[in-house]
C-alpha positions as CSV (number, residue, x, y, z in Angstrom):
1,M,11.4,-2.0,11.1
2,T,8.0,-2.6,13.0
3,S,6.2,-4.8,10.7
4,G,7.6,-7.1,7.4
5,R,7.4,-4.1,5.4
6,S,10.1,-3.5,3.1
7,R,12.8,-1.1,3.1
8,T,11.2,0.6,0.8
9,C,8.1,1.4,1.8
10,V,7.5,5.4,2.1
11,L,5.3,7.1,4.0
12,L,4.1,10.3,2.3
13,V,2.2,13.4,4.2
14,D,1.6,16.6,2.6
15,D,-1.6,19.0,3.0
16,E,-1.3,19.5,-0.3
17,R,-3.3,16.7,-1.8
18,A,-2.3,16.9,-5.7
19,L,1.3,17.8,-4.5
20,A,1.4,14.2,-2.8
21,D,-0.3,12.2,-5.3
22,L,2.4,13.5,-7.8
23,M,5.0,12.4,-5.6
24,K,2.6,9.1,-4.5
25,Q,2.6,8.0,-8.9
26,Y,6.2,8.8,-9.7
27,L,7.7,7.3,-7.4
28,E,5.3,4.2,-7.9
29,R,7.0,4.3,-11.0
30,F,10.0,3.4,-9.8
31,G,9.0,0.6,-7.5
32,Y,8.1,1.9,-4.0
33,Q,5.1,1.5,-2.3
34,V,3.7,5.2,-1.1
35,S,1.1,5.3,1.5
36,V,-0.3,9.2,1.3
37,C,-1.5,11.1,4.6
38,S,-2.5,14.9,4.9
39,A,-2.0,15.0,8.2
40,A,0.7,14.3,11.2
41,E,-1.5,12.3,13.7
42,E,-2.9,10.4,10.5
43,A,0.7,9.6,9.6
44,L,1.3,8.1,13.3
45,E,-1.2,6.1,13.7
46,Q,-0.5,4.2,10.2
47,M,3.2,4.1,11.6
48,N,2.1,2.9,15.4
49,G,-1.0,0.1,13.3
50,P,-0.3,-2.9,12.0
51,E,0.9,-2.5,8.4
52,G,3.7,0.6,10.5
53,G,7.3,-0.4,9.3
54,F,7.8,2.4,6.7
55,G,11.8,2.5,5.7
56,L,11.5,6.3,4.5
57,L,8.9,9.6,5.7
58,I,8.7,12.7,3.8
59,S,7.3,15.4,4.9
60,D,6.1,18.7,4.4
61,L,7.5,21.3,7.2
62,T,4.6,23.5,7.7
63,L,1.4,20.7,8.1
64,H,-1.9,21.9,10.3
65,G,-1.5,20.7,13.8
66,I,1.4,19.3,14.4
67,S,4.4,20.4,12.3
68,G,6.5,18.2,10.5
69,Q,9.7,18.7,12.1
70,E,7.2,17.7,15.3
71,L,6.1,14.8,12.9
72,A,9.9,13.6,12.0
73,R,11.1,13.9,15.8
74,R,8.2,11.4,16.7
75,A,7.7,9.2,14.1
76,L,11.7,8.5,14.6
77,A,11.0,7.7,18.2
78,I,8.9,5.3,16.9
79,D,11.2,3.4,15.1
80,P,15.0,4.4,15.0
81,E,15.9,2.8,11.9
82,L,13.1,5.2,10.4
83,R,15.0,8.0,7.8
84,V,13.4,11.4,6.7
85,L,12.9,13.5,4.1
86,A,11.3,17.2,4.6
87,A,10.6,18.6,2.4
88,S,9.4,23.0,2.1
89,G,9.0,26.1,1.0
90,Y,11.7,27.9,3.9
91,P,14.8,26.7,4.6
92,F,15.3,24.0,7.2
93,D,18.9,22.1,8.9
94,P,18.2,18.8,9.0
95,E,21.0,18.4,12.0
96,T,18.0,19.9,14.3
97,L,16.4,15.8,14.2
98,G,19.7,15.2,15.5
99,A,19.4,12.1,13.6
100,G,22.9,12.1,11.2
101,D,22.4,10.8,7.8
102,R,19.3,9.5,7.9
103,V,17.9,12.9,7.6
104,A,17.4,15.0,3.9
105,F,16.0,18.4,3.3
106,L,14.9,19.7,-0.6
107,L,13.6,22.9,-0.5
108,K,10.1,23.1,-2.6
109,P,9.5,23.2,-5.0
110,F,11.6,20.9,-6.7
111,P,12.1,18.7,-9.5
112,P,10.8,15.1,-9.7
113,E,14.3,13.8,-10.3
114,L,15.7,15.3,-7.1
115,L,12.6,13.6,-5.5
116,L,14.6,10.5,-6.7
117,Q,17.6,11.1,-6.0
118,S,17.2,11.9,-2.1
119,V,14.9,8.8,-1.6
120,R,17.7,6.6,-3.1
121,R,20.2,8.0,-1.0
122,L,18.1,7.5,2.0
123,I,17.0,4.1,1.8
124,G,18.1,2.8,-2.0
125,P,16.5,1.9,-4.9
126,A,13.4,-0.5,-4.9
127,A,13.1,-3.5,-5.5
128,S,12.1,-3.2,-9.4
129,P,12.8,0.5,-10.4
130,A,11.9,1.3,-13.6
131,T,14.7,2.9,-15.3
132,A,15.5,5.9,-14.9
């Protein structure tokens, strides 16, 4: 990681703001710190900024401008320790990113419980999680 942030800091990128806000609220209930961006360019700025150091990138794959898949590639180049959770309404093979078990995929729509399970599998429980 590039800063002193906890590995349970999540960068969430989805151009559907209402969905992003719901996912943020849900993950924060379980102790995760979540920053939301609506575009890949904004997410890359945050990763390269002084606050950087996210443990997990959750990204929709069908973003405007830079795709979520390209965002994931660039993010992994910035921080090789980063974990990525790709989400889409279309099938995707996470192995195409070449990051092994650091990348997972959720097919939209998914229940909140599956989101939480995937996040915990990739970066572990938050420091002070609520009971699930």
